[in-house]
Kinemage of the C-alpha trace (Angstrom):
@kinemage 1
@onewidth
@group {chain A} dominant
@subgroup {mainchain}
@vectorlist {calphas} color= white
{ca met a 1} P 73.018 115.069 -11.082
{ca phe a 2} L 73.885 113.945 -7.259
{ca lys a 3} L 73.815 109.913 -6.536
{ca lys a 4} L 72.921 109.035 -3.601
{ca lys a 5} L 75.499 106.612 -1.983
{ca tyr a 6} L 72.725 104.409 0.112
{ca pro a 7} L 68.914 104.948 -1.421
{ca ala a 8} L 67.128 104.594 1.725
{ca leu a 9} L 68.969 107.519 3.271
{ca ser a 10} L 68.102 111.388 2.548
{ca phe a 11} L 70.442 113.775 0.631
{ca tyr a 12} L 71.327 115.062 4.075
{ca glu a 13} L 72.266 112.136 5.598
{ca asn a 14} L 74.344 110.639 2.306
{ca phe a 15} L 76.318 113.808 2.418
{ca leu a 16} L 76.859 114.754 5.319
{ca gly a 17} L 77.772 111.652 6.712
{ca gly a 18} L 81.294 111.984 6.920
{ca his a 19} L 84.094 113.971 9.026
{ca ile a 20} L 85.916 117.160 8.150
{ca asp a 21} L 89.547 117.842 9.340
{ca val a 22} L 90.915 121.661 9.990
{ca phe a 23} L 94.538 121.568 11.378
{ca asn a 24} L 93.962 119.980 14.607
{ca ile a 25} L 90.360 120.381 14.609
{ca thr a 26} L 87.952 117.074 13.820
{ca ile a 27} L 84.547 117.661 12.806
{ca phe a 28} L 82.342 114.689 12.650
{ca gly a 29} L 78.940 114.770 10.472
{ca glu a 30} L 75.527 112.928 10.919
{ca asn a 31} L 77.175 108.770 11.397
{ca ala a 32} L 78.049 107.190 14.800
{ca met a 33} L 79.909 110.153 15.886
{ca his a 34} L 76.569 112.307 16.102
{ca trp a 35} L 78.102 115.786 15.218
{ca ala a 36} L 80.488 115.999 17.762
{ca val a 37} L 84.425 117.686 17.554
{ca asn a 38} L 87.090 116.459 18.927
{ca ile a 39} L 90.391 119.272 19.666
{ca lys a 40} L 93.771 117.742 19.439
{ca leu a 41} L 95.476 119.131 22.554
{ca lys a 42} L 99.115 118.852 23.063
{ca ser a 43} L 98.429 116.631 26.447
{ca gly a 44} L 95.413 114.710 24.130
{ca tyr a 45} L 92.261 115.792 23.030
{ca leu a 46} L 89.376 118.034 24.218
{ca cys a 47} L 85.905 116.082 22.552
{ca phe a 48} L 81.829 117.671 22.899
{ca arg a 49} L 79.041 117.188 20.887
{ca leu a 50} L 77.353 119.873 18.968
{ca pro a 51} L 73.477 120.754 19.827
{ca ile a 52} L 72.187 119.480 16.613
{ca arg a 53} L 70.024 116.997 15.576
{ca cys a 54} L 70.936 113.560 14.114
{ca phe a 55} L 69.089 110.041 13.097
{ca gly a 56} L 65.993 112.071 13.638
{ca arg a 57} L 66.312 112.729 17.743
{ca trp a 58} L 68.756 114.841 20.272
{ca trp a 59} L 71.056 112.773 21.781
{ca pro a 60} L 72.831 113.630 25.105
{ca met a 61} L 75.692 116.005 25.292
{ca tyr a 62} L 79.243 115.820 26.217
{ca cys a 63} L 82.149 117.440 27.158
{ca tyr a 64} L 85.818 115.438 28.365
{ca leu a 65} L 89.397 115.712 27.788
{ca ser a 66} L 90.801 112.265 27.046
{ca pro a 67} L 94.621 111.588 26.081
{ca asp a 68} L 93.312 108.949 23.294
{ca ala a 69} L 89.748 110.657 22.461
{ca thr a 70} L 87.493 107.977 23.503
{ca pro a 71} L 84.891 108.870 26.754
{ca ser a 72} L 86.239 105.205 28.692
{ca ser a 73} L 89.156 106.979 29.690
{ca ala a 74} L 88.941 110.104 30.100
{ca ser a 75} L 90.342 111.961 32.118
{ca lys a 76} L 88.052 114.798 33.125
{ca trp a 77} L 84.527 115.181 32.357
{ca phe a 78} L 83.082 119.008 31.957
{ca trp a 79} L 79.246 117.494 31.364
{ca gly a 80} L 77.690 114.178 30.226
{ca arg a 81} L 79.268 112.325 32.449
{ca thr a 82} L 75.875 111.011 34.293
{ca asn a 83} L 75.970 108.471 30.443
{ca his a 84} L 79.237 106.972 30.909
{ca asp a 85} L 79.404 106.184 34.537
{ca lys a 86} L 82.319 103.500 35.166
């Protein structure tokens, strides 16, 4: 049988909370990244959030290019910038 790592969380939260790496693509599950995808490009990273509920609610969508995959150093925003204006 499956043993839950954190008894207070659901099966879904316990087993889909990590990330998966496939070549240059990283898919983050239900964790602090809220179902995000980071794609490594020659010039940096393309980062966006998948339209999936996380922790029981919908989180703002975003899509940006960044040299180090962080929103604070994003060089180009495609959507979601209103949440991260400097």
